[in-house]
DRENPA-933468 format. One record per residue (C-alpha): x, y, z. Coordinates in steps of 0.5 Angstrom, whole numbers. Layout:
BEGIN
<r east="X" north="Y" up="Z"/>
...
//
This chain:
BEGIN
<r east="0" north="1" up="0"/>
<r east="6" north="4" up="2"/>
<r east="10" north="2" up="-5"/>
<r east="3" north="4" up="-9"/>
<r east="2" north="11" up="-5"/>
<r east="10" north="12" up="-7"/>
<r east="9" north="12" up="-14"/>
<r east="3" north="16" up="-13"/>
<r east="6" north="21" up="-11"/>
<r east="11" north="20" up="-16"/>
<r east="8" north="21" up="-22"/>
<r east="4" north="27" up="-19"/>
<r east="11" north="30" up="-18"/>
<r east="13" north="29" up="-24"/>
<r east="6" north="31" up="-28"/>
<r east="7" north="37" up="-23"/>
<r east="15" north="38" up="-26"/>
<r east="12" north="38" up="-33"/>
<r east="6" north="42" up="-33"/>
<r east="11" north="48" up="-30"/>
<r east="15" north="46" up="-36"/>
<r east="10" north="49" up="-41"/>
<r east="7" north="54" up="-37"/>
<r east="15" north="55" up="-37"/>
<r east="16" north="54" up="-45"/>
<r east="9" north="57" up="-47"/>
<r east="12" north="64" up="-43"/>
<r east="18" north="64" up="-46"/>
<r east="16" north="63" up="-52"/>
<r east="10" north="70" up="-51"/>
<r east="16" north="73" up="-48"/>
<r east="20" north="73" up="-56"/>
<r east="16" north="73" up="-59"/>
<r east="11" north="77" up="-59"/>
<r east="14" north="82" up="-53"/>
<r east="21" north="82" up="-54"/>
<r east="21" north="85" up="-61"/>
<r east="17" north="91" up="-57"/>
<r east="22" north="92" up="-53"/>
<r east="26" north="98" up="-54"/>
<r east="33" north="97" up="-56"/>
<r east="40" north="100" up="-54"/>
<r east="43" north="98" up="-62"/>
<r east="50" north="99" up="-62"/>
<r east="53" north="102" up="-69"/>
<r east="61" north="103" up="-70"/>
<r east="62" north="110" up="-73"/>
<r east="69" north="108" up="-78"/>
<r east="73" north="113" up="-82"/>
<r east="74" north="110" up="-87"/>
<r east="71" north="104" up="-93"/>
<r east="76" north="100" up="-98"/>
<r east="72" north="99" up="-104"/>
<r east="76" north="93" up="-106"/>
<r east="69" north="89" up="-111"/>
<r east="66" north="95" up="-113"/>
<r east="65" north="90" up="-119"/>
<r east="60" north="86" up="-116"/>
<r east="53" north="89" up="-116"/>
<r east="50" north="86" up="-111"/>
<r east="58" north="89" up="-106"/>
<r east="57" north="95" up="-110"/>
<r east="49" north="97" up="-109"/>
<r east="51" north="95" up="-101"/>
<r east="57" north="101" up="-101"/>
<r east="52" north="106" up="-105"/>
<r east="47" north="105" up="-99"/>
<r east="52" north="105" up="-95"/>
<r east="54" north="112" up="-96"/>
<r east="48" north="114" up="-96"/>
<r east="49" north="115" up="-89"/>
<r east="56" north="116" up="-88"/>
<r east="56" north="120" up="-94"/>
<r east="63" north="124" up="-90"/>
<r east="67" north="118" up="-90"/>
<r east="74" north="117" up="-93"/>
<r east="74" north="112" up="-99"/>
<r east="79" north="109" up="-102"/>
<r east="79" north="106" up="-109"/>
<r east="83" north="100" up="-112"/>
<r east="85" north="103" up="-120"/>
<r east="88" north="97" up="-126"/>
<r east="93" north="94" up="-122"/>
<r east="89" north="91" up="-117"/>
<r east="87" north="87" up="-123"/>
<r east="92" north="80" up="-122"/>
<r east="89" north="80" up="-114"/>
<r east="82" north="81" up="-116"/>
<r east="81" north="76" up="-121"/>
<r east="86" north="71" up="-116"/>
<r east="83" north="73" up="-110"/>
<r east="77" north="75" up="-112"/>
<r east="74" north="70" up="-118"/>
<r east="73" north="75" up="-122"/>
<r east="71" north="74" up="-129"/>
<r east="73" north="79" up="-133"/>
<r east="78" north="82" up="-138"/>
<r east="83" north="87" up="-135"/>
<r east="79" north="91" up="-141"/>
<r east="71" north="90" up="-138"/>
<r east="76" north="90" up="-130"/>
<r east="77" north="98" up="-132"/>
<r east="71" north="101" up="-136"/>
<r east="68" north="97" up="-130"/>
<r east="71" north="101" up="-125"/>
<r east="70" north="107" up="-129"/>
<r east="63" north="107" up="-129"/>
<r east="61" north="105" up="-122"/>
<r east="66" north="110" up="-120"/>
<r east="63" north="115" up="-124"/>
<r east="57" north="113" up="-120"/>
<r east="60" north="114" up="-113"/>
<r east="61" north="120" up="-114"/>
<r east="54" north="123" up="-114"/>
<r east="54" north="119" up="-106"/>
<r east="61" north="121" up="-104"/>
<r east="67" north="126" up="-104"/>
<r east="74" north="125" up="-100"/>
<r east="76" north="120" up="-104"/>
<r east="83" north="116" up="-104"/>
<r east="87" north="112" up="-107"/>
<r east="88" north="106" up="-105"/>
<r east="94" north="101" up="-108"/>
<r east="97" north="95" up="-105"/>
<r east="103" north="94" up="-107"/>
<r east="105" north="89" up="-104"/>
<r east="104" north="84" up="-97"/>
<r east="107" north="86" up="-91"/>
<r east="113" north="82" up="-90"/>
<r east="114" north="83" up="-98"/>
<r east="115" north="91" up="-99"/>
<r east="122" north="91" up="-98"/>
<r east="123" north="87" up="-104"/>
<r east="120" north="94" up="-108"/>
<r east="124" north="98" up="-110"/>
<r east="124" north="106" up="-109"/>
<r east="124" north="107" up="-117"/>
<r east="118" north="101" up="-119"/>
<r east="114" north="103" up="-113"/>
<r east="115" north="110" up="-116"/>
<r east="111" north="107" up="-121"/>
<r east="107" north="105" up="-119"/>
<r east="104" north="109" up="-116"/>
<r east="105" north="114" up="-121"/>
<r east="101" north="108" up="-126"/>
<r east="95" north="109" up="-121"/>
<r east="94" north="116" up="-120"/>
<r east="94" north="119" up="-127"/>
<r east="89" north="113" up="-128"/>
<r east="84" north="115" up="-123"/>
<r east="86" north="123" up="-126"/>
<r east="84" north="120" up="-132"/>
<r east="77" north="119" up="-130"/>
<r east="76" north="125" up="-126"/>
<r east="79" north="124" up="-118"/>
<r east="85" north="130" up="-116"/>
<r east="86" north="127" up="-111"/>
<r east="93" north="128" up="-107"/>
<r east="92" north="122" up="-101"/>
<r east="94" north="115" up="-101"/>
<r east="93" north="110" up="-98"/>
<r east="96" north="103" up="-98"/>
<r east="93" north="95" up="-97"/>
<r east="94" north="92" up="-92"/>
<r east="98" north="99" up="-90"/>
<r east="106" north="96" up="-92"/>
<r east="109" north="101" up="-94"/>
<r east="117" north="103" up="-92"/>
<r east="120" north="109" up="-93"/>
<r east="121" north="108" up="-100"/>
<r east="114" north="109" up="-101"/>
<r east="113" north="114" up="-97"/>
<r east="119" north="118" up="-101"/>
<r east="115" north="116" up="-107"/>
<r east="109" north="119" up="-105"/>
<r east="112" north="124" up="-103"/>
<r east="115" north="125" up="-110"/>
<r east="110" north="125" up="-113"/>
<r east="105" north="131" up="-109"/>
<r east="101" north="125" up="-105"/>
<r east="100" north="125" up="-97"/>
<r east="100" north="116" up="-94"/>
<r east="95" north="116" up="-91"/>
<r east="96" north="112" up="-84"/>
<r east="91" north="107" up="-80"/>
<r east="86" north="109" up="-76"/>
<r east="85" north="101" up="-72"/>
<r east="79" north="99" up="-71"/>
<r east="75" north="105" up="-77"/>
<r east="76" north="101" up="-83"/>
<r east="72" north="97" up="-86"/>
<r east="73" north="95" up="-94"/>
<r east="65" north="95" up="-98"/>
<r east="65" north="87" up="-97"/>
<r east="64" north="86" up="-92"/>
<r east="57" north="90" up="-92"/>
//
């Protein structure tokens, strides 16, 4: 008799726990689906000071970039030029010829000018560990070629940002000799177009 009574109590105890669990589950579902969407939120935003544009040839990313610039029109916009082609083709599976790539950049950058005004040249000379292999004359020629291309499409910028912020004294001298200010990275304030 004692055993059947303890079994009944055990069953009641289990039913009670199940009822409490179901009530808790219903409460949580209500909280998540009904109440939470109406609660005030604290939105955390990061204020970026510069955006590096490396995939302007991708129409979806480019549209995201335009949307981003509509809310951040004063941001520093670092643009790659045709010298980025080999890196783009290898690392981003680019499928355009060099001349198609250059034409697409020209077209997209003309549109960008309608949405922002603070542009700088963004050139990838070398990964940080290889910059010392690039002589002054080679860096000068690379930077000059890119600068002339940007001027030919209507960007008369006097600022330069190197890829991976990789530069050395040759880069600094070449930039200075070409009348460009070598822009230094401001930690934690950079975003790329493909991160939007």
